[in-house]
C-alpha positions in Angstrom: 2.6 0.6 11.2 -0.1 1.5 9.0 0.4 -0.9 4.7 0.9 2.2 3.4 4.1 2.9 5.0 5.2 -0.5 5.4 4.7 0.2 1.2 6.7 2.8 1.1 10.0 2.0 2.5 10.1 -0.5 0.6 9.5 1.0 -3.2 11.9 3.7 -2.0 14.2 1.1 -0.7 14.0 -0.8 -3.5 14.8 2.2 -5.5 17.0 3.4 -4.2 18.9 0.9 -3.7 19.0 -0.1 -7.9 18.9 3.2 -8.1 22.7 2.9 -6.9 23.2 -0.3 -8.3 23.0 1.6 -12.0 24.5 5.0 -11.2 27.5 3.8 -8.0 29.2 1.0 -10.1 32.8 0.9 -8.9 32.5 -1.0 -5.1 29.0 -2.5 -4.4 28.6 -6.2 -4.5 25.9 -5.9 -7.6 22.6 -5.0 -8.0 21.0 -7.9 -5.6 23.0 -6.8 -3.0 22.3 -3.0 -3.7 18.8 -3.7 -3.9 18.6 -5.4 0.5 20.7 -2.4 1.1 18.4 0.1 0.3 16.3 -1.9 1.3 18.0 -2.8 5.1 18.3 1.4 5.3 15.3 2.4 3.8 13.9 0.2 7.0 15.9 1.3 9.1 15.2 5.7 8.0 11.8 4.4 8.6 12.2 3.7 12.7 14.4 6.2 13.1 11.7 8.5 12.2 9.8 6.8 14.7 11.7 6.5 17.3 11.7 10.3 16.5 8.5 10.3 17.6 7.8 12.0 14.0 3.7 10.6 13.5 2.7 8.9 10.7 0.7 11.7 9.6 3.0 13.4 7.9 3.1 12.7 4.9 4.0 10.3 1.7 6.4 12.3 0.3 7.7 13.0 4.0 7.9 9.7 5.2 9.7 8.7 1.7 12.3 10.8 1.3 13.0 10.3 5.2 12.9 6.2 3.8 15.4 7.6 0.4 17.8 9.2 3.2 18.3 5.5 5.6 18.6 4.3 1.8 21.6 6.3 0.9 23.6 6.2 3.7 23.5 2.7 3.9 24.6 2.1 1.0 27.2 4.5 0.8 28.8 3.6 3.7 28.6 0.5 2.4 31.3 1.6 -0.1 33.3 3.1 1.8 33.4 -0.3 3.8 34.1 -1.6 0.4 36.7 1.1 -0.7 38.9 1.3 3.0 39.1 -2.5 3.4 
């Protein structure tokens, strides 16, 4: 992987985790867990992006959107699981 791709998914994942921790208070395991979930989801989104044979040259903005979508989906899944467990 390129260094800029790793930096993008890490930054976007941590940002998505922080936003989820501050905006979606009920449920969850705290800010640190939200940051880690955001980071993991961002990584998953990036891996799916590459598995679909999308070129990394698609641009930083596209990569940021994919990473944010992955992070958001993992965090929302965790919130749903927490509420229904």
